[in-house]
C-alpha positions as CSV (number, residue, x, y, z in Angstrom):
1,M,10.9,-17.0,4.6
2,R,7.4,-17.5,3.2
3,V,5.5,-14.3,3.3
4,L,1.8,-13.5,2.5
5,A,1.1,-9.9,1.7
6,V,-2.2,-8.0,1.6
7,E,-2.8,-4.7,-0.2
8,T,-6.2,-3.1,0.1
9,S,-5.3,0.6,0.0
10,T,-7.4,1.2,-3.2
11,L,-10.2,-0.5,-5.1
12,A,-7.6,-2.6,-6.9
13,G,-6.8,-4.8,-3.9
14,G,-4.8,-8.0,-3.9
15,V,-2.6,-10.6,-2.2
16,A,0.9,-11.9,-3.0
17,L,2.9,-14.9,-1.8
18,L,6.7,-14.8,-1.6
19,D,9.0,-17.7,-0.8
20,G,12.5,-16.3,-0.1
21,D,13.1,-14.1,-3.1
22,V,10.8,-16.0,-5.4
23,L,7.3,-14.7,-6.2
24,L,5.0,-17.7,-6.1
25,G,2.0,-15.9,-7.1
26,Q,-0.3,-12.9,-6.8
27,Y,-4.0,-12.1,-7.1
28,V,-5.2,-8.6,-8.1
29,L,-8.7,-7.6,-9.0
30,D,-9.9,-4.0,-9.8
31,V,-13.6,-4.3,-9.6
32,R,-16.4,-2.8,-7.5
33,V,-16.7,-5.8,-5.2
34,T,-15.8,-5.0,-1.6
35,H,-12.5,-6.3,-0.2
36,S,-14.5,-7.9,2.6
37,E,-16.2,-10.1,0.1
38,R,-13.1,-11.3,-1.8
39,L,-10.0,-10.8,0.3
40,M,-10.0,-14.1,2.2
41,V,-11.2,-16.0,-0.8
42,A,-8.2,-14.6,-2.7
43,V,-5.9,-15.7,0.2
44,D,-7.3,-19.2,0.2
45,R,-7.1,-19.5,-3.6
46,L,-3.5,-18.2,-3.8
47,L,-2.3,-20.5,-1.0
48,G,-4.1,-23.5,-2.5
49,D,-2.8,-22.9,-6.0
50,A,0.7,-22.7,-4.7
51,G,0.3,-25.9,-2.8
52,F,0.6,-24.4,0.7
53,T,-1.6,-23.8,3.7
54,A,-1.7,-20.8,6.0
55,G,0.2,-22.9,8.6
56,S,3.3,-22.9,6.3
57,L,3.6,-19.1,6.4
58,S,6.6,-17.5,8.2
59,G,5.3,-14.0,8.2
60,L,2.7,-11.5,7.0
61,A,2.9,-8.1,5.4
62,V,0.2,-5.5,5.0
63,A,-0.2,-2.1,3.4
64,V,-1.1,0.4,6.0
65,G,-1.9,3.4,3.8
66,P,-2.6,6.1,3.2
67,G,-5.6,5.0,1.1
68,S,-9.2,4.0,1.3
69,F,-10.4,4.1,4.9
70,T,-12.7,1.1,4.5
71,G,-10.2,-0.9,2.4
72,L,-7.4,-0.4,4.9
73,R,-9.6,-1.5,7.8
74,V,-10.5,-4.7,6.0
75,G,-6.9,-5.5,5.1
76,L,-5.6,-4.9,8.6
77,S,-8.4,-6.8,10.2
78,A,-7.7,-9.8,8.0
79,I,-3.9,-9.7,8.8
80,K,-4.6,-9.3,12.5
81,G,-6.8,-12.3,12.5
82,L,-4.2,-14.4,10.6
83,A,-1.3,-13.2,12.8
84,L,-3.2,-14.1,16.0
85,A,-4.3,-17.5,14.7
86,L,-1.0,-18.5,13.3
87,G,1.3,-16.8,15.9
88,I,3.6,-15.3,13.2
89,P,5.1,-11.8,12.9
90,V,3.7,-8.9,10.9
91,A,5.4,-6.2,8.9
92,A,3.5,-2.9,8.3
93,V,4.4,-1.4,4.9
94,P,3.3,2.2,4.0
95,T,1.5,2.1,0.7
96,L,3.4,5.0,-0.9
97,D,6.7,3.3,0.0
98,A,5.7,0.2,-1.8
99,M,4.6,2.1,-4.8
100,A,7.9,4.0,-5.1
101,A,9.8,0.7,-4.6
102,S,8.2,-0.6,-7.8
103,L,10.5,1.8,-9.8
104,P,14.0,0.9,-8.5
105,F,17.0,2.5,-10.3
106,A,14.9,5.4,-11.6
107,A,17.1,8.3,-12.8
108,L,14.3,10.7,-11.9
109,P,12.6,11.3,-8.6
110,V,9.4,9.2,-8.1
111,C,6.1,10.6,-6.8
112,P,3.4,8.1,-6.0
113,V,0.0,9.7,-6.0
114,L,-3.3,8.2,-4.8
115,D,-6.8,9.7,-5.2
116,A,-7.8,10.8,-1.7
117,R,-11.2,12.2,-2.9
118,K,-12.7,15.4,-1.6
119,G,-10.4,17.3,-4.1
120,E,-7.1,15.9,-2.6
121,V,-4.5,13.3,-3.3
122,Y,-2.1,11.4,-1.1
123,A,1.5,11.7,-2.1
124,S,5.2,11.7,-1.2
125,L,8.5,12.0,-3.1
126,Y,11.3,9.4,-3.4
127,R,14.7,9.3,-4.9
128,W,17.0,6.3,-5.6
129,D,20.0,6.4,-3.4
130,G,21.9,3.5,-4.9
131,V,20.4,1.0,-2.6
132,A,16.7,1.8,-2.2
133,M,14.1,4.4,-2.8
134,R,14.6,7.1,-0.2
135,R,11.7,9.1,1.0
136,E,12.3,12.9,0.9
137,W,8.8,14.2,1.9
138,E,6.4,13.4,4.7
139,Y,3.3,11.5,3.6
140,Q,0.8,14.2,2.6
141,A,-2.8,14.8,1.7
142,L,-3.0,17.9,-0.5
143,A,-4.7,19.4,-3.5
144,P,-3.5,18.2,-6.9
145,E,-2.6,21.7,-8.0
146,T,-0.6,22.2,-4.8
147,L,1.4,19.1,-5.5
148,A,1.9,20.1,-9.1
149,A,3.4,23.4,-7.9
150,R,5.9,21.6,-5.7
151,L,7.4,19.7,-8.6
152,G,10.4,21.8,-9.6
153,E,12.2,19.2,-11.7
154,P,11.1,16.2,-13.9
155,V,9.4,13.6,-11.7
156,I,7.9,10.2,-12.5
157,V,4.3,10.2,-11.1
158,L,2.4,7.0,-10.7
159,G,-0.9,5.9,-9.1
160,D,-4.5,6.5,-9.7
161,G,-4.2,10.1,-8.8
162,A,-1.2,10.8,-11.1
163,P,-3.3,12.0,-14.1
164,A,-4.6,14.9,-12.0
165,I,-1.1,16.3,-11.6
166,R,-1.0,19.0,-14.3
167,S,2.7,20.0,-14.3
168,P,5.2,20.2,-17.2
169,H,7.6,18.3,-14.9
170,A,5.3,15.3,-14.4
171,R,6.2,12.2,-16.3
172,L,3.3,9.7,-16.1
173,A,4.3,6.1,-15.4
174,P,2.6,3.4,-17.5
175,P,-0.8,1.9,-16.6
176,S,0.8,-1.1,-15.0
177,H,1.8,1.3,-12.2
178,R,-1.7,2.8,-11.7
179,A,-2.5,0.7,-8.6
180,P,-0.4,-0.3,-5.5
181,S,1.1,-3.8,-5.9
182,P,0.8,-6.5,-3.3
183,V,4.1,-7.9,-4.7
184,W,6.0,-4.8,-3.5
185,V,4.2,-4.9,-0.2
186,A,5.5,-8.5,0.1
187,L,9.1,-7.6,-0.9
188,L,9.4,-4.6,1.5
189,G,7.6,-6.6,4.2
190,A,10.0,-9.5,3.9
191,E,12.9,-7.1,4.3
192,R,11.3,-5.7,7.5
193,L,10.6,-9.2,8.8
194,L,14.2,-10.3,8.3
195,A,15.4,-7.1,10.1
196,G,13.1,-7.7,13.0
197,D,11.0,-4.6,12.2
198,T,7.7,-6.1,13.1
199,V,4.4,-4.9,14.6
200,A,2.2,-6.7,17.2
201,A,-1.1,-7.6,15.7
202,A,-2.9,-5.5,18.3
203,D,-0.8,-2.5,17.5
204,L,-1.5,-2.4,13.7
205,V,-3.0,0.9,12.7
206,P,-3.5,2.5,9.3
207,I,-1.9,5.8,8.1
208,Y,-5.0,8.0,7.5
209,L,-3.5,11.5,7.3
210,R,-6.9,13.0,7.8
211,P,-10.1,12.1,9.7
212,S,-12.6,9.8,8.1
213,Q,-16.1,11.0,7.1
214,A,-17.5,9.1,10.1
215,E,-15.1,10.9,12.4
216,L,-16.0,14.3,10.9
217,T,-19.7,13.4,11.4
218,R,-19.1,12.5,15.1
219,R,-17.2,15.8,15.6
220,A,-20.1,17.7,14.1
221,V,-22.6,16.0,16.4
222,V,-20.4,16.8,19.5
223,V,-20.2,20.5,18.5
224,R,-23.9,20.8,18.2
């Protein structure tokens, strides 16, 4: 199965191309250029460099958050367009799941943490069960100090929000794990596609955990 994956949960967005269990390539760029300006360019470049066309894809995978409201909308819109044009299935992959999966066999619990702004982080907790990283908490948006207080044992923390977790139990992952990886979105997405765990393009929705600033503004206008 040839799978194209898109990850736009944070500023460090990217795409990856998987052929069976072989990673053909990935493109990741952490710069202040909007995903809408560079995402489809990256997709075209990756496919071209690998010698394939979009028509050769078997399936698509996309990170659905939590993460940047704008980034997630761009990524999901791109995947929806490709899925409808190509008539191929889509796997929705939670961002925190993909981040935790990047540390298989970890002896310690793993806590991916993303900066949610407004004094909060997005996080969950995972533990290796011998087969995969098993999620033990719901996806949450909470204050860094609240998360730190919940860590009652040594835990590997990773992601751009990890440095804000001031806990004697926090074990900071290396910089290579600061941003979500499109490769792990591809790997988890391929598993879901093979299992038939797919989502219709029209039904793709992001995991937000809290209302966007635009939604809060609309609510304020209605209250007035």
